[in-house]
All heavy atoms as an XYZ file, in Angstrom:
793
protein
N      -6.204    -29.688     16.466
C      -5.363    -28.851     15.755
C      -4.547    -28.113     16.665
O      -5.107    -27.465     17.680
C      -6.224    -27.973     14.860
C      -5.436    -27.101     13.953
S      -6.582    -26.298     12.733
C      -5.433    -25.203     12.079
N      -3.315    -27.940     16.508
C      -2.449    -27.256     17.429
C      -2.612    -25.833     17.261
O      -2.809    -25.240     16.146
C      -0.908    -27.588     17.063
N      -2.523    -25.047     18.419
C      -2.475    -23.531     18.456
C      -1.255    -23.101     17.838
O      -0.168    -23.584     18.290
C      -2.715    -23.096     19.863
C      -4.070    -23.439     20.456
C      -2.510    -21.518     19.932
C      -4.276    -23.144     21.916
N      -1.263    -22.158     16.848
C      -0.141    -21.610     16.257
C       0.289    -20.404     17.001
O      -0.552    -19.404     17.207
C      -0.431    -21.159     14.811
C      -0.720    -22.434     13.981
C      -0.929    -22.073     12.461
C      -1.961    -20.992     12.181
N      -2.182    -20.849     10.754
N       1.601    -20.284     17.377
C       2.156    -19.250     18.178
C       3.287    -18.600     17.461
O       4.025    -19.308     16.673
C       2.445    -19.555     19.575
O       3.575    -20.661     19.564
C       1.296    -20.292     20.312
N       3.488    -17.344     17.909
C       4.884    -16.665     17.479
C       5.405    -16.051     18.804
O       4.618    -15.315     19.527
C       4.547    -15.596     16.450
C       5.698    -14.667     16.096
C       6.845    -15.507     15.473
C       5.262    -13.466     15.171
N       6.597    -16.361     19.103
C       7.279    -15.813     20.267
C       8.329    -14.828     19.869
O       9.192    -15.252     19.025
C       7.943    -16.990     21.090
C       8.617    -16.248     22.356
C       7.076    -18.075     21.553
N       8.317    -13.551     20.322
C       9.109    -12.563     19.984
C       9.980    -11.997     21.144
O       9.313    -11.462     22.062
C       8.299    -11.371     19.239
C       9.321    -10.423     18.607
C       7.319    -11.846     18.256
N      11.311    -12.167     21.092
C      12.104    -11.732     22.205
C      13.533    -11.690     21.729
O      14.065    -12.690     21.094
C      11.969    -12.620     23.367
C      12.405    -11.982     24.681
O      13.494    -11.328     24.746
O      11.637    -12.106     25.701
N      14.277    -10.631     21.975
C      15.711    -10.572     21.645
C      16.660    -11.234     22.700
O      17.835    -11.343     22.273
C      16.072     -9.167     21.423
C      15.927     -8.288     22.702
O      15.049     -8.310     23.418
N      17.019     -7.616     23.087
N      16.028    -11.817     23.804
C      16.880    -12.470     24.683
C      16.772    -13.996     24.302
O      15.733    -14.612     24.476
C      16.319    -12.366     26.086
C      17.135    -12.952     27.190
O      17.544    -14.173     26.960
N      17.336    -12.368     28.263
N      17.882    -14.591     23.717
C      17.761    -16.009     23.196
C      17.327    -17.035     24.380
O      16.738    -18.027     24.049
C      19.200    -16.270     22.782
C      19.953    -15.212     23.283
C      19.169    -14.039     23.616
N      17.699    -16.709     25.697
C      17.439    -17.663     26.758
C      15.942    -17.655     26.940
O      15.239    -18.637     27.106
C      18.111    -17.362     27.998
C      17.660    -18.233     29.155
C      19.631    -17.488     27.839
N      15.365    -16.473     26.994
C      13.765    -16.412     27.288
C      13.083    -16.825     25.995
O      12.045    -17.565     26.238
C      13.414    -14.956     27.662
C      13.927    -14.408     28.882
C      13.616    -12.924     29.014
C      13.375    -15.216     30.084
N      13.527    -16.553     24.879
C      12.984    -17.006     23.512
C      12.764    -18.601     23.535
O      11.813    -19.099     23.353
C      13.783    -16.504     22.453
C      13.075    -16.700     21.008
C      11.926    -15.896     20.882
C      14.189    -16.290     19.957
N      14.011    -19.220     23.976
C      14.041    -20.626     24.013
C      13.122    -21.256     25.126
O      12.394    -22.221     24.885
C      15.396    -21.167     24.328
C      15.630    -22.560     24.318
C      15.360    -23.325     23.049
C      15.748    -24.764     23.052
N      15.243    -25.426     21.863
N      13.090    -20.569     26.263
C      12.191    -21.070     27.449
C      10.771    -21.049     27.067
O      10.133    -21.995     27.323
C      12.620    -20.224     28.717
N      10.341    -19.880     26.586
C       8.911    -19.810     26.266
C       8.522    -20.666     25.142
O       7.520    -21.331     25.221
C       8.544    -18.218     25.838
C       7.097    -18.197     25.394
C       8.764    -17.334     27.079
N       9.328    -20.766     24.185
C       9.137    -21.737     23.013
C       9.145    -23.127     23.445
O       8.165    -23.934     22.968
C      10.283    -21.547     21.963
O      10.297    -20.293     21.427
N       9.959    -23.558     24.340
C       9.903    -24.908     24.826
C       8.716    -25.216     25.529
O       8.041    -26.284     25.416
C      11.219    -25.222     25.737
O      12.373    -24.942     24.956
C      11.200    -26.465     26.307
N       8.232    -24.394     26.479
C       6.999    -24.551     27.278
C       5.734    -24.652     26.354
O       5.007    -25.560     26.531
C       6.795    -23.423     28.279
C       7.924    -23.430     29.304
C       5.339    -23.406     28.814
C       7.998    -22.214     30.222
N       5.731    -23.794     25.333
C       4.654    -23.842     24.433
C       4.651    -25.066     23.610
O       3.594    -25.753     23.321
C       4.605    -22.631     23.457
C       4.248    -21.337     24.168
C       4.580    -20.157     23.232
C       2.898    -21.277     24.605
N       5.859    -25.462     23.112
C       5.923    -26.788     22.397
C       5.517    -28.033     23.223
O       4.788    -28.926     22.750
C       7.292    -26.939     21.818
O       7.723    -25.977     20.875
N       5.932    -28.053     24.417
C       5.553    -29.129     25.331
C       4.156    -29.167     25.674
O       3.436    -30.167     25.819
C       6.247    -28.917     26.662
C       7.873    -29.236     26.625
C       8.576    -28.934     27.913
O       8.045    -28.304     28.815
N       9.802    -29.433     27.946
N       3.306    -27.990     25.530
C       2.023    -27.952     25.654
C       1.222    -28.285     24.359
O      -0.042    -28.166     24.263
C       1.488    -26.600     26.193
C       1.854    -26.333     27.529
C       1.317    -27.285     28.527
O       0.120    -27.605     28.512
O       2.105    -27.773     29.486
N       1.997    -28.640     23.308
C       1.289    -29.029     21.953
C       1.121    -27.902     20.999
O       0.443    -28.090     19.912
N       1.566    -26.713     21.279
C       1.477    -25.575     20.366
C       2.532    -25.791     19.249
O       3.660    -26.252     19.359
C       1.817    -24.313     21.089
S       0.583    -23.987     22.388
N       2.159    -25.226     18.087
C       3.186    -25.065     17.020
C       3.774    -23.725     17.150
O       3.061    -22.636     17.347
C       2.410    -25.094     15.580
C       3.358    -24.996     14.445
C       4.173    -25.999     13.954
C       3.437    -23.725     13.730
C       5.017    -25.875     13.017
C       4.224    -23.622     12.707
C       5.100    -24.595     12.327
O       5.927    -24.447     11.247
N       5.135    -23.609     17.235
C       5.781    -22.355     17.581
C       6.783    -21.953     16.549
O       7.605    -22.718     16.052
C       6.669    -22.697     18.942
C       7.411    -21.391     19.386
C       5.698    -23.130     19.955
N       6.699    -20.623     16.213
C       7.831    -19.955     15.421
C       8.277    -18.859     16.354
O       7.615    -18.360     17.294
C       7.132    -19.347     14.170
C       6.871    -20.435     13.091
C       6.769    -19.815     11.757
C       6.676    -20.859     10.667
N       7.000    -20.448      9.413
N       9.551    -18.489     16.070
C      10.165    -17.528     16.838
C      10.744    -16.233     16.038
O      10.941    -16.398     14.811
C      11.274    -18.082     17.764
O      12.294    -18.612     16.801
C      10.849    -19.261     18.508
N      10.879    -15.250     16.654
C      11.605    -14.025     16.174
C      12.357    -13.238     17.139
O      11.890    -13.195     18.258
C      10.486    -13.097     15.435
N      13.509    -12.783     16.741
C      14.382    -12.087     17.690
C      14.216    -10.710     17.919
O      14.601    -10.075     18.882
N      13.424    -10.071     16.946
C      13.013     -8.594     17.049
C      11.581     -8.472     16.499
O      11.101     -9.401     15.849
C      14.013     -7.612     16.279
O      13.835     -7.977     14.793
C      15.367     -7.912     16.626
N      11.045     -7.306     16.745
C       9.785     -7.025     16.068
C       9.800     -6.943     14.628
O       8.866     -7.434     13.965
N      11.014     -6.506     14.113
C      11.231     -6.465     12.552
C      11.129     -7.866     12.072
O      10.483     -8.080     11.100
C      12.347     -5.654     12.350
C      12.659     -5.577     10.829
C      11.506     -4.736     10.229
C      14.059     -4.834     10.557
N      11.833     -8.818     12.759
C      11.859    -10.248     12.423
C      10.380    -10.723     12.466
O       9.980    -11.532     11.563
C      12.781    -11.048     13.224
C      14.340    -10.701     13.062
O      14.595    -10.105     12.077
O      14.980    -11.063     14.062
N       9.651    -10.417     13.424
C       8.276    -10.809     13.617
C       7.475    -10.411     12.374
O       6.683    -11.190     11.927
C       7.698    -10.366     14.888
N       7.607     -9.138     12.061
C       6.862     -8.785     10.847
C       7.125     -9.462      9.633
O       6.326     -9.804      8.800
C       7.108     -7.170     10.632
C       6.499     -6.281     11.749
C       6.996     -4.874     11.595
C       5.147     -6.337     11.798
N       8.413     -9.817      9.382
C       8.826    -10.673      8.263
C       8.091    -12.056      8.333
O       7.595    -12.529      7.432
C      10.337    -10.869      8.219
C      11.008     -9.550      7.828
C      12.491     -9.646      7.692
O      13.014    -10.678      7.587
O      13.168     -8.598      7.862
N       8.125    -12.622      9.598
C       7.621    -13.943      9.773
C       6.130    -14.004      9.464
O       5.501    -14.919      8.859
C       7.761    -14.413     11.203
C       6.907    -15.708     11.535
C       9.266    -14.808     11.424
N       5.392    -12.840      9.896
C       4.009    -12.637      9.708
C       3.562    -12.446      8.278
O       2.302    -12.587      7.873
C       3.489    -11.537     10.470
C       3.454    -11.768     12.076
C       3.285    -10.483     12.773
C       2.389    -12.799     12.440
N       4.424    -12.299      7.336
C       4.142    -12.210      5.926
C       3.654    -13.510      5.433
O       2.780    -13.679      4.501
C       5.309    -11.778      5.056
C       5.667    -10.409      5.359
C       6.836     -9.888      4.535
O       7.369    -10.632      3.639
N       7.444     -8.725      4.731
N       4.146    -14.708      5.989
C       3.699    -16.012      5.515
C       3.192    -16.838      6.669
O       2.897    -18.037      6.347
C       4.988    -16.716      4.899
C       5.624    -15.905      3.791
O       4.867    -15.397      2.910
O       6.782    -15.877      3.786
N       2.879    -16.358      7.755
C       2.500    -17.150      8.869
C       1.307    -16.436      9.580
O       1.537    -15.149      9.964
C       3.614    -17.535      9.854
C       3.401    -18.210     10.981
C       2.980    -19.510     10.930
C       3.549    -17.689     12.355
C       2.814    -20.260     12.212
C       3.420    -18.376     13.400
C       2.950    -19.761     13.382
O       2.748    -20.521     14.510
N       0.227    -17.134     10.020
C      -0.740    -16.518     10.690
C      -0.931    -17.271     12.094
O      -1.725    -18.214     12.149
C      -2.131    -16.518      9.970
C      -1.955    -15.730      8.682
C      -3.364    -15.701      7.850
O      -4.349    -15.786      8.495
O      -3.227    -15.760      6.579
N      -0.287    -16.622     13.077
C      -0.435    -17.289     14.374
C      -1.808    -17.004     15.073
O      -2.403    -15.957     14.785
C       0.687    -16.701     15.216
C       0.854    -15.280     14.652
C       0.616    -15.573     13.140
N      -2.218    -17.848     16.017
C      -3.388    -17.538     16.874
C      -3.034    -16.626     17.918
O      -3.773    -15.747     18.345
C      -3.853    -18.890     17.441
C      -4.399    -19.802     16.279
O      -5.076    -19.545     15.501
O      -3.708    -20.922     16.305
N      -1.817    -16.851     18.456
C      -1.335    -15.938     19.614
C       0.115    -15.496     19.370
O       0.901    -16.350     18.838
C      -1.274    -16.862     20.884
C      -2.705    -17.385     21.187
C      -0.866    -16.034     22.091
C      -2.803    -18.444     22.431
N       0.443    -14.258     19.800
C       1.816    -13.752     19.693
C       2.183    -13.499     21.152
O       1.533    -12.704     21.905
C       1.845    -12.499     18.839
C       1.579    -12.842     17.452
C       3.371    -11.882     19.092
C       1.686    -11.637     16.529
N       3.371    -13.919     21.684
C       3.987    -13.610     22.937
C       5.147    -12.682     22.564
O       5.989    -13.108     21.816
C       4.544    -14.790     23.447
C       3.441    -15.830     23.926
C       2.934    -16.763     22.982
C       2.811    -15.722     25.177
C       1.882    -17.622     23.363
C       1.777    -16.687     25.504
C       1.301    -17.602     24.728
N       5.105    -11.441     23.129
C       6.177    -10.528     22.735
C       6.737     -9.802     23.916
O       5.999     -9.519     24.907
C       5.695     -9.481     21.792
O       6.646     -8.702     21.265
C       4.599     -8.638     22.289
N       8.024     -9.545     23.873
C       8.754     -8.695     24.868
C       8.356     -7.210     24.377
O       8.006     -7.025     23.267
C      10.238     -9.018     24.860
C      11.006     -8.160     25.935
O      10.365     -7.658     26.847
O      12.268     -8.198     25.879
N       8.708     -6.254     25.317
C       8.473     -4.966     24.952
C       9.724     -4.232     24.487
O       9.728     -3.566     23.491
C       7.791     -4.129     26.110
C       6.440     -4.430     26.423
C       5.933     -3.536     27.569
C       5.573     -4.146     25.180
N      10.813     -4.503     25.279
C      12.096     -3.868     24.860
C      12.914     -4.672     23.945
O      13.545     -5.735     24.289
C      12.950     -3.589     26.158
C      11.988     -2.828     27.228
C      14.163     -2.782     25.949
C      11.418     -1.397     26.722
N      12.981     -4.235     22.645
C      13.775     -4.844     21.678
C      14.293     -3.876     20.654
O      13.768     -2.921     20.430
C      12.883     -5.948     20.833
C      12.273     -7.101     21.668
S      11.282     -8.217     20.643
C       9.896     -7.235     20.409
N      15.355     -4.275     20.051
C      15.900     -3.322     18.943
C      15.087     -3.383     17.715
O      14.285     -4.262     17.464
C      17.338     -3.900     18.717
C      17.192     -5.454     19.066
C      16.209     -5.452     20.115
N      15.303     -2.281     16.907
C      14.632     -2.131     15.630
C      13.215     -1.786     15.632
O      12.753     -0.791     15.578
C      14.932     -3.298     14.665
C      16.358     -3.704     14.355
C      16.450     -5.003     13.593
C      17.113     -2.514     13.793
N      12.285     -2.814     16.012
C      10.929     -2.496     16.229
C      10.606     -3.063     17.547
O      10.781     -4.309     17.828
C      10.009     -3.268     15.139
C       8.489     -3.115     15.409
C      10.311     -2.647     13.628
N      10.194     -2.255     18.540
C       9.897     -2.655     19.860
C       8.646     -3.431     19.925
O       7.877     -3.464     18.991
C       9.801     -1.450     20.809
O       8.614     -0.761     20.506
N       8.411     -4.150     21.040
C       7.188     -4.929     21.165
C       5.916     -3.941     21.213
O       4.932     -4.295     20.770
N       6.153     -2.620     21.718
C       5.034     -1.777     21.693
C       4.681     -1.365     20.243
O       3.548     -1.295     19.934
C       5.458     -0.540     22.575
C       4.358      0.448     22.736
C       4.715      1.583     23.840
O       5.647      1.325     24.707
O       4.209      2.542     23.832
N       5.702     -1.161     19.533
C       5.554     -0.832     18.114
C       4.927     -2.012     17.366
O       3.933     -1.727     16.519
C       6.723     -0.357     17.502
C       7.427      0.867     17.929
C       8.813      1.107     17.562
O       9.649      0.271     17.451
N       9.066      2.362     16.961
N       5.320     -3.187     17.804
C       4.828     -4.267     17.054
C       3.393     -4.530     17.367
O       2.511     -4.665     16.494
C       5.501     -5.607     17.506
C       5.034     -6.942     16.991
C       5.100     -6.948     15.508
C       5.766     -8.086     17.606
N       2.847     -4.182     18.641
C       1.516     -4.300     18.914
C       0.695     -3.268     18.263
O      -0.412     -3.627     17.733
C       1.291     -4.033     20.465
S       1.828     -5.332     21.454
N       1.196     -1.989     18.069
C       0.448     -1.017     17.359
C       0.234     -1.359     15.845
O      -0.779     -1.190     15.228
C       1.100      0.297     17.467
C       0.934      0.826     18.859
C       1.356      2.407     18.885
N       1.105      2.909     20.260
C       1.994      3.269     21.103
N       3.322      3.214     20.762
N       1.732      3.741     22.275
N       1.333     -1.876     15.233
C       1.206     -2.264     13.907
C       0.259     -3.396     13.712
O      -0.532     -3.324     12.754
C       2.716     -2.770     13.376
C       3.631     -1.563     13.342
C       2.584     -3.459     11.999
C       5.095     -1.918     13.090
N       0.386     -4.408     14.558
C      -0.658     -5.508     14.417
C      -2.095     -5.030     14.470
O      -2.863     -5.383     13.719
C      -0.313     -6.538     15.414
C       0.976     -7.311     15.344
C       1.244     -8.215     16.465
C       1.060     -8.053     13.938
N      -2.336     -4.228     15.504
C      -3.713     -3.748     15.769
C      -4.244     -2.782     14.689
O      -5.470     -2.625     14.434
C      -3.849     -2.933     17.042
C      -3.693     -3.853     18.264
C      -4.882     -4.957     18.298
N      -4.706     -5.756     19.408
C      -4.773     -7.062     19.513
N      -4.839     -7.821     18.453
N      -4.666     -7.702     20.618
N      -3.243     -2.186     13.940
C      -3.733     -1.351     12.819
C      -3.525     -1.908     11.426
O      -3.635     -1.305     10.451
C      -2.832      0.030     12.813
C      -3.210      0.803     13.970
O      -4.368      1.260     14.145
N      -2.264      1.096     14.895
N      -3.384     -3.304     11.472
C      -3.275     -4.063     10.148
C      -4.403     -5.044     10.067
O      -4.545     -5.866     10.959
C      -1.855     -4.765      9.964
O      -0.888     -3.815     10.138
C      -1.766     -5.449      8.747
N      -5.306     -4.876      9.197
C      -6.583     -5.661      9.182
C      -6.332     -7.119      9.233
O      -6.956     -7.899      9.986
C      -7.409     -5.297      7.927
C      -8.664     -5.938      7.890
C      -9.543     -5.448      6.600
C     -10.766     -6.271      6.597
N     -11.872     -5.555      7.110
N      -5.291     -7.555      8.542
C      -4.938     -9.019      8.403
C      -4.527     -9.539      9.860
O      -4.836    -10.659     10.153
C      -3.799     -9.255      7.591
C      -3.298    -10.579      7.413
C      -2.207    -10.757      6.418
C      -1.634    -12.120      6.476
N      -0.439    -12.433      5.535
N      -4.046     -8.713     10.726
C      -3.450     -9.262     11.990
C      -4.157     -8.673     13.260
O      -3.855     -8.958     14.345
C      -1.946     -8.776     12.186
C      -1.034     -9.262     10.972
N      -0.978    -10.575     10.639
C      -0.256     -8.667     10.179
C      -0.243    -10.671      9.607
N       0.233     -9.515      9.294
N      -5.201     -7.800     13.004
C      -5.761     -7.137     14.172
C      -6.492     -7.915     15.104
O      -6.621     -7.580     16.350
C      -6.716     -5.961     13.705
C      -8.000     -6.442     12.956
C      -8.675     -5.340     12.274
O      -8.214     -4.149     12.390
N      -9.807     -5.571     11.853
N      -6.794     -9.252     14.722
C      -7.557    -10.063     15.756
C      -6.644    -11.153     16.392
O      -7.095    -12.069     17.156
C      -8.697    -10.795     15.026
C      -9.704     -9.837     14.540
O      -9.978     -8.869     15.347
O     -10.474     -9.961     13.485
N      -5.282    -11.086     16.106
C      -4.385    -11.963     16.812
C      -4.371    -11.660     18.316
O      -4.282    -10.524     18.635
C      -2.977    -11.910     16.205
C      -2.945    -12.322     14.722
C      -1.983    -12.720     16.948
C      -1.659    -12.096     14.053
N      -4.447    -12.653     19.101
C      -4.373    -12.523     20.570
C      -2.980    -12.186     20.946
O      -1.894    -13.018     20.555
C      -4.803    -13.818     21.277
C      -5.074    -13.612     22.757
C      -6.383    -13.308     23.144
C      -4.067    -13.823     23.720
C      -6.595    -13.113     24.491
C      -4.351    -13.759     25.084
C      -5.651    -13.383     25.441
N      -2.693    -11.052     21.635
C      -1.328    -10.600     21.931
C      -1.065    -10.597     23.532
O      -1.808    -10.100     24.247
C      -1.184     -9.207     21.465
C      -1.276     -9.109     19.906
C       0.388     -8.719     21.859
C      -1.156     -7.646     19.344
N      -0.037    -11.351     23.863
C       0.459    -11.471     25.223
C       1.760    -10.744     25.375
O       2.720    -11.152     24.671
C       0.617    -12.975     25.679
C       1.006    -13.041     27.095
C      -0.760    -13.726     25.477
N       1.785     -9.852     26.256
C       3.079     -9.021     26.430
C       3.758     -9.874     27.670
O       3.176     -9.898     28.773
C       2.822     -7.663     26.799
C       4.154     -6.968     27.233
C       2.259     -6.857     25.551
N       4.979    -10.256     27.361
C       5.760    -10.850     28.502
C       6.989     -9.954     28.650
O       7.976    -10.069     27.877
C       6.212    -12.302     28.107
C       5.214    -13.288     27.846
C       5.772    -14.654     27.184
C       4.483    -13.718     29.155
N       7.142     -9.223     29.697
C       8.163     -8.354     29.902
C       8.285     -7.796     31.274
O       7.298     -7.732     32.091
C       7.941     -7.030     29.075
O       9.079     -6.194     29.211
N       9.485     -7.774     31.774
C       9.778     -7.410     33.158
C       9.408     -5.974     33.311
O       9.189     -5.413     34.434
C      11.261     -7.600     33.559
N       9.414     -5.182     32.317
C       9.032     -3.645     32.491
C       7.633     -3.428     32.871
O       7.400     -2.361     33.341
C       9.430     -2.929     31.042
C       9.500     -1.499     31.288
C       8.288     -3.325     30.065
C       9.965     -0.642     30.197
N       6.758     -4.431     32.828
C       5.418     -4.375     33.194
C       5.241     -4.009     34.623
O       4.581     -3.203     35.046
C       4.586     -5.630     32.872
C       4.381     -5.793     31.389
C       3.338     -5.584     33.588
C       3.882     -7.097     30.923
N       6.323     -4.513     35.451
C       6.319     -4.307     36.939
C       6.649     -2.930     37.206
O       6.259     -2.262     38.116
C       7.398     -5.171     37.550
C       7.120     -6.662     37.551
C       8.335     -7.372     38.008
C       5.748     -7.050     38.240
N       7.395     -2.136     36.297
C       7.815     -0.710     36.511
C       6.785      0.252     36.020
O       6.600      1.333     36.494
C       9.193     -0.528     35.810
C      10.295     -1.364     36.341
C      11.528     -1.190     35.408
O      11.480     -0.425     34.507
O      12.308     -2.202     35.595
N       6.023     -0.180     34.979
C       5.249      0.835     34.124
C       3.911      0.185     33.843
O       3.359      0.444     32.844
C       5.949      1.255     32.955
C       5.494      2.656     32.507
O       4.714      3.239     33.164
O       5.913      3.017     31.385
N       3.362     -0.577     34.708
C       2.123     -1.441     34.490
C       0.919     -0.579     34.083
O       0.206     -0.834     33.021
C       1.756     -2.297     35.680
C       0.534     -3.178     35.359
C       0.262     -4.045     36.534
O       0.885     -3.960     37.597
N      -0.724     -4.870     36.438
N       0.657      0.507     34.710
C      -0.422      1.349     34.452
C      -0.470      1.934     32.961
O      -1.371      1.930     32.206
C      -0.564      2.573     35.496
C      -1.893      3.094     35.556
C      -2.010      4.004     36.765
O      -1.892      3.594     37.910
O      -2.171      5.194     36.560
N       0.756      2.507     32.635
C       0.816      3.049     31.372
C       0.764      1.931     30.177
O       0.065      2.120     29.225
C       2.132      3.807     31.107
C       2.272      4.435     29.817
C       3.774      4.851     29.414
N       4.497      3.783     29.105
C       4.637      3.070     28.117
N       3.891      3.354     27.022
N       5.454      2.067     27.857
N       1.408      0.799     30.502
C       1.263     -0.234     29.534
C       0.004     -0.757     29.179
O      -0.421     -0.964     28.155
C       2.377     -1.423     29.909
C       3.759     -0.959     29.864
C       2.081     -2.630     29.151
C       4.784     -1.722     30.484
N      -0.641     -0.954     30.299
C      -2.110     -1.477     30.135
C      -3.068     -0.421     29.420
O      -3.810     -0.784     28.662
C      -2.589     -1.877     31.512
C      -2.015     -3.096     32.078
C      -4.186     -2.114     31.419
C      -2.376     -3.457     33.515
N      -2.726      0.836     29.684
C      -3.508      1.847     29.103
C      -3.091      2.165     27.695
O      -4.035      2.366     26.855
C      -3.374      3.181     29.959
C      -4.335      4.269     29.626
C      -4.159      5.350     30.660
O      -3.003      5.816     30.809
N      -5.233      5.748     31.270
N      -1.869      2.196     27.360
C      -1.386      2.586     26.068
C      -1.194      1.507     25.036
O      -1.263      1.661     23.766
C      -0.046      3.335     26.160
C      -0.079      4.655     26.904
O      -1.274      5.181     27.134
O       0.829      5.265     27.242
N      -0.857      0.187     25.522
C      -0.538     -0.805     24.535
C      -1.849     -1.703     24.345
O      -2.371     -2.182     25.328
C       0.616     -1.660     24.952
C       1.855     -0.723     25.109
C       0.851     -2.770     24.102
C       3.079     -1.544     25.569
N      -2.226     -1.828     23.134
C      -3.442     -2.514     22.834
C      -3.117     -4.033     22.767
O      -3.047     -4.593     21.666
C      -4.107     -2.046     21.540
C      -5.447     -2.540     21.300
O      -6.005     -3.290     22.078
N      -6.107     -2.190     20.255
N      -2.967     -4.628     23.928
C      -2.650     -6.049     23.989
C      -3.873     -6.733     24.731
O      -4.751     -6.189     25.374
C      -1.371     -6.394     24.680
S      -1.152     -5.844     26.297
N      -3.845     -8.063     24.743
C      -4.872     -8.856     25.316
C      -4.585     -9.288     26.738
O      -5.606     -9.448     27.576
C      -5.281    -10.050     24.418
C      -5.825     -9.623     23.124
O      -6.854     -8.993     23.050
O      -5.109     -9.919     22.124
N      -3.301     -9.376     26.923
C      -2.860     -9.894     28.308
C      -1.464     -9.430     28.536
O      -0.695     -9.448     27.634
C      -2.904    -11.441     28.305
C      -2.663    -12.189     29.501
C      -3.796    -11.793     30.674
C      -2.737    -13.765     29.299
N      -1.139     -9.116     29.811
C       0.196     -8.897     30.196
C       0.636     -9.842     31.242
O      -0.084    -10.072     32.228
C       0.234     -7.313     30.846
S       0.051     -6.109     29.702
């Protein structure tokens, strides 16, 4: 059974790159361009893993992580933060964002 993933990023090039890599590895992939779009996708889709950027319009990746961790239906989804900002603010991100991997 394929691992179900959701990739969330407002950069279309990175969204396509991550999605392509996951598809080539045999994952089932859905995408969203913002955290708000991701919340809409999650109404009808239950991924095993979410890959998210942090800096996005409308609902940021940080807000998305908080919403997921505080929603019983989604609180156990494995969350991977993929963001260049981690290099700048790694300590705060690891401490403040309840994700599983950066």
